[in-house]
C-alpha positions, 0 to 999 in steps of 0.5 A: 245893453251895458257897454264893456271895455275888455269885458269889464262893464262900464257906464258912459264916461268910463266908470266901472259898473261892477267887477266879477271876481272868483276866489281861487287857490293854486298853491300846493305842497308835495311832501314825502317822508315816514313816521315811526312809532314804538311803545312798550309798557310793563308791570314791575310787580314781578321784581317786587316793585309797585307800579308800571313802566312805559316807554314810547318813541316817535320819529319823523323823517322828511325826505322832501317838502316842496311848496308851490305858491301858486303865483305864476313865475315864482319858483317852487320852494324846498322847505325840508330841513329849513328851520329858520322859523322854527317853532312847535307850530305848523306855520310856514312862510316864504323865508323858511319853514319849521320842517326838520328832516329828522325829529324825534320824541321819546318818553319814559314813565314810571307810574304808581297809585300815588303818582308818576315820574316821566322823562321826555326827550325831544330832538331835531337835526341841524338844518338851514335858515332857508333852503333858497338863500344864496350863501356868499361873502360881500362884495362877491354876492350876486344881486339878491332877489325875493326868491333867492336872497343872499346871506353870509351864514345859512346854518341852524344847529339842531337841538335836544330838549329834555324835560322831567315831570312828576305828578302826585295824586291828591285824594281825600277819602270822604264817607257819608253816613245817612241816618234814617229818622222816624217821625212820630205821627 
């Protein structure tokens, strides 16, 4: 029988023989929101214009996004509206997220046999760098903590991004003619 100290197997002299560990993840996220989408496409031929026109709109409204780190004693973090680490990815960290409370994406496109033109608009609303920051001015700030750091300004403006794209179809017609050849015997 192997001796144990607090359920850890040890040899004579106190050397640890083995440690049994099991991977677990107690972290979780709770979110609430709504996604909206609308689109319409129509042919322009009834107005004697060749081609088609399409419009599409996408929108996301996030009411809440609460992250529980799974670490005992750590508070839950509200990330909805925290834009401090804004990117186009879905990466979140302890100081902020990339979760605007409103985000929209619109496209309008004209297409024809020769190519297309499109206008794309993206928008997200203003928010904070992080929702857990305490806004204050020195020397009147409480002692900062890892969970609640202090900052003198906690506002991140929203943004509107517009893009105009075009595409041209390059097609070269190539025809092949195959001739039959009769060989004499």
